C-alpha positions as CSV (number, residue, x, y, z in Angstrom):
1,M,0.0,0.0,0.0
2,P,1.4,3.5,-0.9
3,A,2.6,5.6,2.1
4,R,-0.1,7.9,3.5
5,L,0.1,11.2,5.4
6,L,-1.8,10.9,8.7
7,Y,-2.2,14.4,10.0
8,T,-2.8,14.9,13.8
9,G,-2.5,18.6,13.9
10,Q,-5.2,21.3,13.7
11,V,-7.4,22.4,10.8
12,V,-8.7,25.9,11.4
13,V,-10.4,28.7,9.3
14,D,-8.3,31.7,8.4
15,L,-9.7,35.2,8.0
16,V,-7.0,36.6,5.7
17,M,-6.8,40.4,5.6
18,A,-4.3,42.4,3.5
19,L,-3.3,45.8,5.0
20,D,-0.7,48.5,4.6
21,A,0.6,48.2,8.2
22,L,-0.5,46.6,11.5
23,P,-2.5,49.0,13.8
24,R,-1.0,50.5,16.9
25,S,-2.5,49.4,20.2
26,G,-6.0,50.9,20.4
27,G,-5.8,51.9,16.7
28,D,-7.7,50.9,13.6
29,V,-6.7,50.3,10.0
30,L,-8.6,49.5,6.8
31,A,-7.8,46.3,5.0
32,S,-7.6,46.2,1.2
33,S,-9.1,42.7,1.1
34,A,-10.6,40.1,3.4
35,K,-11.5,36.5,2.8
36,F,-12.3,33.3,4.7
37,E,-10.0,30.4,3.9
38,T,-9.4,27.0,5.4
39,G,-5.9,26.9,6.9
40,G,-3.7,25.5,9.6
41,G,-2.9,21.9,9.0
42,F,-5.2,21.9,5.9
43,N,-2.4,23.6,4.0
44,V,0.1,20.7,4.6
45,M,-2.5,18.1,3.6
46,A,-3.7,20.0,0.5
47,A,-0.1,20.3,-0.7
48,A,0.5,16.6,-0.2
49,C,-2.8,15.6,-1.9
50,R,-2.1,17.9,-4.9
51,N,1.2,16.1,-5.3
52,G,-0.2,12.6,-5.3
53,M,-0.1,11.5,-1.6
54,Q,-3.1,9.9,0.0
55,T,-3.9,12.0,3.1
56,V,-6.0,11.4,6.2
57,Y,-7.0,14.0,8.8
58,L,-7.0,12.6,12.3
59,G,-7.9,15.8,14.1
60,R,-11.3,17.1,15.3
61,H,-13.6,19.5,13.4
62,G,-16.5,21.6,14.7
63,S,-20.2,21.7,14.2
64,G,-20.8,25.3,13.1
65,R,-20.1,27.5,10.1
66,F,-16.3,27.2,10.4
67,G,-16.5,23.4,10.7
68,D,-18.6,23.3,7.5
69,L,-16.0,25.4,5.7
70,A,-13.2,23.1,6.9
71,R,-15.0,19.9,5.8
72,Q,-16.0,21.3,2.4
73,A,-12.3,22.3,1.8
74,M,-11.0,18.9,2.8
75,A,-13.6,17.1,0.7
76,A,-12.7,19.2,-2.3
77,E,-9.0,18.2,-2.0
78,G,-9.7,14.5,-1.5
79,I,-8.6,14.5,2.1
80,E,-10.2,11.7,4.1
81,I,-11.7,12.8,7.5
82,A,-11.3,10.0,10.0
83,T,-13.0,11.6,13.0
84,P,-16.6,12.6,13.6
85,G,-17.5,16.3,14.0
86,S,-17.8,17.9,17.5
87,D,-21.3,18.3,18.9
88,D,-20.6,21.3,21.1
89,Q,-17.8,23.3,19.4
90,D,-17.1,25.0,16.2
91,T,-13.7,24.8,14.4
92,G,-11.3,27.5,15.5
93,L,-10.5,30.7,13.8
94,S,-7.2,32.5,13.0
95,V,-7.0,36.1,11.8
96,A,-4.1,36.3,9.4
97,L,-2.8,39.9,8.8
98,I,-0.7,40.3,5.6
99,E,1.5,43.3,5.2
100,P,2.9,44.7,1.9
101,S,6.3,43.0,2.7
102,A,4.4,39.7,2.6
103,E,5.1,39.2,6.3
104,R,2.1,37.8,8.2
105,S,0.9,38.0,11.8
106,F,-1.8,35.8,13.4
107,I,-4.4,36.0,16.1
108,S,-5.9,32.6,16.8
109,Y,-8.8,31.1,18.7
110,V,-8.9,27.4,19.5
111,G,-12.0,25.5,18.8
112,A,-12.9,21.8,18.5
113,E,-9.5,21.0,16.9
114,G,-7.9,21.6,20.4
115,G,-9.2,18.3,21.7
116,L,-8.5,14.6,20.8
117,S,-9.4,11.2,22.2
118,R,-7.9,7.7,21.9
119,E,-11.0,6.7,20.0
120,D,-10.3,9.5,17.4
121,L,-6.7,8.2,16.9
122,R,-7.7,4.6,16.7
123,S,-10.1,5.3,13.9
124,V,-7.3,4.6,11.4
125,T,-4.8,1.7,11.5
126,V,-1.3,3.0,11.1
127,L,0.9,1.1,8.7
128,P,4.7,0.9,8.8
129,E,5.0,2.9,5.6
130,D,2.8,5.8,6.8
131,Y,4.0,9.3,7.8
132,V,2.4,10.6,11.0
133,C,2.6,14.4,11.1
134,V,2.7,16.2,14.5
135,S,2.4,19.9,14.9
136,G,4.1,21.9,17.7
137,Y,0.7,23.6,18.3
138,S,-0.7,20.2,19.4
139,L,1.8,20.1,22.3
140,L,0.2,23.3,23.7
141,H,-3.4,21.9,23.8
142,K,-4.1,20.4,27.2
143,H,-7.1,18.4,26.0
144,K,-5.0,16.8,23.3
145,V,-1.3,16.5,24.1
146,S,-1.3,13.6,26.6
147,T,-3.5,11.4,24.4
148,L,-1.4,12.2,21.4
149,L,1.9,11.4,23.1
150,E,0.7,8.0,24.4
151,W,-0.6,7.1,20.9
152,L,2.7,8.1,19.2
153,C,4.6,5.7,21.5
154,E,2.4,2.9,20.2
155,L,3.0,3.4,16.5
156,P,4.3,0.4,14.5
157,K,8.0,0.1,13.8
158,G,8.8,1.9,10.5
159,A,6.1,4.5,10.7
160,G,7.6,8.0,10.2
161,V,7.0,10.7,12.8
162,V,7.2,14.1,11.1
163,F,7.5,17.1,13.5
164,D,6.9,20.8,12.7
165,P,7.6,22.9,15.8
166,G,5.8,26.0,14.5
167,P,6.3,29.5,16.0
168,L,5.3,28.7,19.6
169,V,7.5,25.7,20.6
170,N,10.7,27.5,21.5
171,S,12.9,25.0,23.2
172,P,13.5,21.3,23.8
173,D,13.2,21.6,27.6
174,G,9.5,20.9,28.3
175,P,8.3,17.4,29.2
176,E,6.1,17.2,26.1
177,M,9.0,18.1,23.8
178,Q,11.3,15.7,25.6
179,A,8.8,12.9,25.0
180,V,8.6,13.8,21.2
181,L,12.3,14.2,20.4
182,P,13.2,10.5,20.5
183,L,10.3,9.7,18.2
184,I,11.0,12.2,15.4
185,T,12.2,10.7,12.1
186,L,11.7,13.9,10.1
187,W,12.1,17.5,11.4
188,T,10.8,20.3,9.2
189,S,10.9,24.0,10.2
190,N,12.0,27.3,8.9
191,C,15.3,28.9,9.8
192,E,13.9,31.2,12.5
193,E,12.1,28.4,14.3
194,A,15.3,26.2,14.2
195,L,17.5,28.9,15.6
196,R,15.1,29.8,18.3
197,F,14.5,26.2,19.3
198,T,18.3,25.4,19.5
199,D,19.3,28.8,20.8
200,C,21.8,29.1,18.0
201,E,22.8,32.1,15.8
202,V,23.5,30.3,12.5
203,I,21.9,27.5,10.6
204,A,25.0,25.2,10.6
205,D,25.0,25.2,14.4
206,A,21.3,24.7,14.7
207,L,21.5,21.7,12.3
208,E,24.3,20.2,14.4
209,Q,22.4,20.7,17.7
210,L,19.2,19.2,16.3
211,A,21.2,16.2,15.0
212,Q,22.5,15.6,18.6
213,W,19.0,15.6,20.0
214,L,17.4,13.4,17.3
215,N,18.0,9.8,16.3
216,D,21.1,9.3,14.0
217,D,19.0,8.4,11.0
218,A,16.5,11.3,11.4
219,L,16.1,13.6,8.4
220,I,16.4,17.3,9.3
221,V,15.0,19.9,6.9
222,V,15.3,23.6,7.6
223,R,13.9,26.1,5.2
224,D,15.9,29.2,4.3
225,G,13.5,31.3,2.3
226,P,14.4,32.1,-1.3
227,Q,17.8,30.4,-0.7
228,G,16.1,27.0,-0.5
229,C,16.7,24.7,2.4
230,W,19.3,22.8,4.3
231,I,19.0,19.0,4.9
232,R,21.0,16.9,7.3
233,Q,21.0,13.1,7.8
234,Q,23.5,10.6,9.1
235,G,26.1,13.3,9.7
236,E,26.0,14.9,6.3
237,T,24.7,18.4,5.7
238,R,23.7,19.6,2.2
239,H,22.2,22.8,0.8
240,V,19.3,22.5,-1.7
241,R,18.9,25.4,-4.0
242,G,15.9,27.6,-4.0
243,F,13.9,29.5,-6.6
244,P,13.9,33.2,-6.0
245,V,10.6,34.9,-6.9
246,T,8.8,38.1,-6.0
247,A,6.7,37.2,-2.9
248,I,3.3,38.7,-2.3
249,D,2.1,36.5,0.5
250,T,4.2,34.1,2.6
251,N,1.2,32.6,4.4
252,G,1.2,28.8,4.0
253,A,4.6,28.6,2.1
254,G,6.2,26.5,4.8
255,D,3.1,24.2,4.8
256,A,3.4,23.8,1.0
257,H,7.0,22.9,1.5
258,A,6.3,20.3,4.1
259,G,3.4,18.7,2.1
260,V,5.3,18.4,-1.1
261,L,8.5,17.2,0.7
262,L,6.4,14.3,2.2
263,A,4.8,13.5,-1.2
264,G,8.2,13.3,-2.7
265,L,9.6,11.0,0.0
266,A,6.5,8.8,-0.2
267,A,7.0,8.5,-3.9
268,G,10.5,7.1,-3.3
269,L,12.6,10.2,-4.1
270,S,15.8,10.9,-2.3
271,A,15.8,13.5,0.5
272,E,17.6,16.0,-1.9
273,Q,15.2,15.4,-4.8
274,A,12.1,15.7,-2.5
275,A,13.6,18.9,-1.0
276,L,14.2,20.5,-4.4
277,R,10.5,19.9,-5.3
278,A,9.5,21.3,-1.9
279,N,11.6,24.4,-2.6
280,A,9.9,24.9,-5.9
281,A,6.4,24.4,-4.4
282,A,7.1,27.0,-1.7
283,A,8.4,29.5,-4.3
284,I,5.2,29.1,-6.3
285,A,3.1,29.4,-3.2
286,V,4.4,32.8,-2.1
287,T,3.4,34.3,-5.5
288,R,-0.3,33.7,-4.7
289,W,-2.6,35.2,-2.1
290,G,-4.0,32.9,0.6
291,P,-2.9,30.1,2.9
292,A,-3.5,27.0,0.8
293,T,-1.7,28.0,-2.3
294,A,0.5,24.9,-2.8
295,P,0.9,24.0,-6.5
296,K,0.1,20.7,-8.2
297,A,2.8,18.3,-9.3
298,D,2.9,19.5,-12.9
299,E,3.4,23.1,-11.8
300,V,6.4,22.0,-9.7
301,D,7.7,20.0,-12.7
302,E,7.5,23.1,-14.9
303,L,9.4,25.4,-12.5
304,I,12.2,22.8,-11.9
305,G,12.4,22.0,-15.6
306,G,12.5,25.7,-16.6
């Protein structure tokens, strides 16, 4: 059976607003555009699906208007939803504020996706060839983290554990992070997150520190914006070239990178080949407005071939 992506993170709805500058405290600004989009973990899953990888959502989803939007978006991408909807909560909301520099800031509210049960996780049988994706955000949800960690320890041998720390997991010192580190087979983050997590000043040192904390055969991928990304595995560090473009919205670019990277690995590509495709996907994503802007496989082929 082909490798699947089993996503345990959070799907939310983004209210994406473009503006000239963030307001000062107590101030107000007018946005030039505003649109509801399904985001969060949906971006990773959509990127993987668009590049040929079967994907299953193992998180929760709500019963209100935002839950409806999330389910509709996942159905349209062909993402299988393994868990039933919540009876008493809606899906959470994130306000994404996009500045002219393409930098984005978020204000988030946690909904049904902040909880998880053993029954939810047992709704799918994990196979040794599967990739289980874990978001750093999940470690911060008290109604989810302990159940998730127990389940991760029960995964069959060979199943990959993909970890994306996100912007809020800042060090390896917490008990939840200490429990996750030995399980990680693939680390994926941007440069800023890796430097902050390791308390290093340059990527080379961050890669070395991460390698010391993770298993010897773990694959470490650190994105470096238009320069591409760095990969490290079994003591060898390599730079994979990027595709410089004019960015208009960086929201979701890292998720596009992660999803296409996993699709490439699942298809049997080497880490370097998969990373090159991921770099191309991220480059395309930042030229489009919105969070779920990952390209399809033929678009990635065209950019690499061009």
